[in-house]
N, C-alpha and C positions, 0 to 999 in steps of 0.2 A: 728607240728600238735597240734591244740588246743584239749581241753578235750571233745569235742562233740563225744560221743561214742554210743549214742542211735539213730540209723537210722531206720526210718520207711519207708516202701514203699507201694505204691498203685498199685495193679495189676488188670487189667480189663478182661483179658482172660487167659486161662491156657497155651497158647502157646507163650505168650510174657512175660517171666519172667526177672529176673535180669541179666541172663547170666554172663558175666565176672565180672560185678559189685559185684555179690555175692562172687566170689573168692577174689576180692580185699578187700572187707570189712572184710572177715574172716581173711585174711593174715595180716590185719592192726589192728586187735583187736576190731572191732566194734560189738556191740550187734545189731542184726537185727530182726525187727518184721514186720508183713505185714497185710494189709487189702486186701482181695481178693474178689472183688465185684461180681465175678461169683459164689461164694459159697452162699448157702442159708442164713447162719447165719454169717454175717460179722459185725465187729465192728471197729469204728474209735477211736483211743486213744484221750486223752486230749492233746492239743498242748504242755502243760507244761511237759508232760511225755515223750517227744521226743526231740532230739537235732537237727535233720535234717530230711528232707523229700525228697523222690524220687518218681516221678510219671511216670509210664511206659506207653507204647503205647497200641494200640488196634484198631480194625476196626470200632468202633462206632464214631460218630461225637460229637462235644462238645454241640450241640444243641438238641441232641436226647433224651431229658428228658422224652418224652412221651413213649419211648420204655424202657429206662434205668432210672428208677425213682431215683436211687441212685446218679445220676450225680449232682443233686442240693446239696445234702449233701457233696459230694466230693468237689465241687467248694467252698462251705462255709468253709470247712476244710482247703483247700489250701489257701484261702484268710486269714484265721485266722493265719496260720503259717507264711505267708509273713508279715502280720501286726505285728506279734510277733518277727520279724527279725530273723526267723530261716533260715538257709541255705536250699534252695529249688532247686531241679534239676528236669527238665521235659524232657522227651524223646518222640518225635513224638506226639502222642495224648497228652501226658503229657505237652509238650511244648505249644500246642494249648490251653490246659486248663489254663495254667499260663497266656497266652496272654488274654484269655477271662476274667479271674477274675481281670486282670489289666485294663480292659476297652477296649481292642482291639477286632476287628472283626476277625473271621475265615471264610474263603470262599474257593471255589474251586480253586485249583492252576492252573496257565496257562498250566502246563504240569504235567500229572501224572508221578511220579517217582517210579519205582520199579527196583532196581538193584544197581550196583556198579558204582558210578560216583564221580568225584572229587568235593571238595568244596574249596573255596578260600576266603581270606579276601577281603572285599570291598575296593578297592584301593582308591576311592574318599574319603571315611571316614577316612582311614589311614592318608591321607594328611592333613585332617582337625583336626586330633588328637582326633577323636571321637570313635576309637576302642581301647579297652583295649590292651596295649602292651603285657601284659602277654598272653592274648588270641591270639593275632595276631601271636606271635612267635610259638604257637602250630600248626598253620595252614598255615604258609608262604610257605611250600613246596607243597601245594595243594594236600593233601592226598585223596586217593580214599576211600570212605566210603559207607556204605550200606543204601539205601533209600527204604522205602515202604510207600508211602502216596499219596493221591489225593487232600488233603486240604492244605491250607497255612494260616499262621497267618499274620495279620497286626502287626505293631510294636506298643507296648504300648507307651504312652507319656513318653518322656524322654529317650527312649531306641533307640539305633542305630542298623542297620542291620550289624551284624558281619561277615556274610558269605553268599556267593552266590554259586550256582552251574550252570552248563551249561543250565539247564532247568528252574530253578526258583531262584529268590532272596529270602530274608528273611528266611535264613536257620538257623539262631541262633540269640539270643539276650541275654543280661545279665543286671542285675541291680547291679552295683558295685561288680561284680564277686560273689555276695552272692546268687542271684537268677539267674540260668542259664537255658536257654531253647534251646534245640537242636532238629531240625526237623528230624535228621537221627539217625542211630543205631550203635554207636561205641561199644556197649556192646555185640553185636551178637557173638555167638560161633557156632561151627559146628552143634551141636544138635539143637540149636535154629533156625538156618537158615533152616535146614531140616523141622522143624515143621511149620515155617512160609510159606515155599513153599507148603507144603501139605495142610495147611489150606486155603491158598490164591490162590490155583491153578486155580481158575476160573478167576483171575485177570491178569494172565500172558500170555494169548493167545489173545491179543488185536491187531487189525489192526489200522494202522495210529496212533501208539503210540510210537514215536521215543525214549522215555526214559523208556520203559518197556521192560526188558530183558527176554529172554527165560529161561526155566528151566535150560538148559545146561550152559548158561552164568552165571546164578545165582550161580550154584554149582561151576563153575570154579572160581568164586570170593572168594572161601575159602582161596586162597592164600593171601588175604588182611586181614584176620581175626586177625592175631597176631599184625600187625601194628595198626589196629583199637583198639584192646584191650589195647595196650601200650599207645595209645593216650587217651583212656578213663581213664586209671590210672592217667595220668598226669593232666587231667581235675579234677578228684576227689581230687587229692592233692591240686590243686589250689582252688577248691570250699570249701573244708573242712578246709583249712588253712587260709581262708580269715578273 
C-alpha cells in the first residue's frame, strides 16, 4: 500500500454514505474527510490537501444543475483531481459524474435496475486484451451485486466497458486502475440498504420493469452483502495500491 492516507469523499444525500468503505478505510489507517452537499455550509478541499477521492451515489442526475447548483463546483473539483492524477473512485451517480467530466454522455439506461443482479466481464473485450486482468479476476465468477439506477454512462474516450449485467452494458470502466467508475453498490450494508429502500420506496412498485425488485426481494438480498463488501475491499486495495 502506498502512502496515500488522506481520503476525501463527496456525499449527495444523507441516505447514501460510505457504508462498508468507511469500515475499510478505518481498519487500514486512512484519514477520512467529507463534503456533504446536502448540508447548508459545505466546503471542498484543495486537491493538494487530499490523496484520493471517492464520489458517492444519489438520486439526482448529472445534468440537474438548475436544481442542484453545487453540481458545477463538484464536477470542476473531480476534473481537477483527475488531472492531478489522484486516485478517484465513483459509485453510481459518482461513476456518471466521472464519465461526464471525461467528456462522455449520461443518458437513460435501456432498463432501470433496482435490485440484486449479477455483473460479468465483457467477454469480447477480454479476448481483445482490453480489460484489466486485475479487474477481470475480481469479477470472473459473475458476482451478484446491488443496483439502484435509471441512468447509464457512455464510455469516455480510451476506456473500455469492463462489466455487463443482464439488463445493461457499461457497468464499469477504469483509467489505468487509478480512476475507477462502478455503476453498482458494493459498499452497501444492512442499514444502508434499509435507508435506500425507505427513501426510494416510490421507485420499487413499477409495472413492466423486469429489473426492479420488490421490497421483499431487496431485503432477501442481504445474504449477498458480505460478499459484496469483501469485493469492495479488494477493489479498494487495487485502487489505492496502483
